C-alpha positions, -999 to +999 in steps of 0.1 A: -547-154-075-530-186-065-497-193-048-486-211-080-494-180-101-474-158-077-445-182-078-445-181-116-446-142-116-417-143-091-396-168-111-402-149-144-393-116-128-361-129-112-351-145-146-357-111-162-332-094-139-354-080-112-338-084-078-368-082-054-404-095-057-431-088-032-468-084-025-480-048-018-515-040-004-529-005-008-557+011+013-590+020-001-592+056-015-555+062-009-540+090-030-502+092-035-491+124-052-464+125-078-432+108-067-404+086-080-387+054-069-350+044-069-359+012-087-376+001-119-410-017-115-429-044-132-462-052-115-494-071-118-526-059-102-542-089-085-571-073-067-589-039-066-581-010-089-557+019-092-555+050-115-518+053-124-507+087-138-474+086-156-460+104-187-490+126-190-515+097-193-538+080-168-541+042-169-571+027-150-558-007-139-578-036-125-571-072-115-551-089-142-535-057-156-498-052-157-477-021-157-441-010-158-422+020-146-386+030-153-362+038-125-370+074-114-401+078-135-425+104-120-459+090-113-490+094-090-515+068-078-552+069-068-566+037-054-602+026-058-629+020-031-615-015-024-578-005-024-556-028-044-531-056-042-501-058-065-474-083-072-443-061-076-409-069-091-382-043-084-349-037-102-327-015-081-301+007-098-266-005-098-241+020-086 
């Protein structure tokens, strides 16, 4: 993906109320058991693949796919043989 595409994702995410936007790289074959985050997530997979288990369903996501998770939503992640790269927008809970 291009820098311009990332900048568009970043601008759209910030305009939608997300307060942090970053690039995350995940190792090949990495498995992350069920966990939660103290922020909501809107993300786009830009390389590789991941199986995201949330709400009793498994989504097999590849480059170009998007996903969202609510603040505190339990989920697990299994990364493919090439790992994965995401663009991630985070919205932290306001106290």
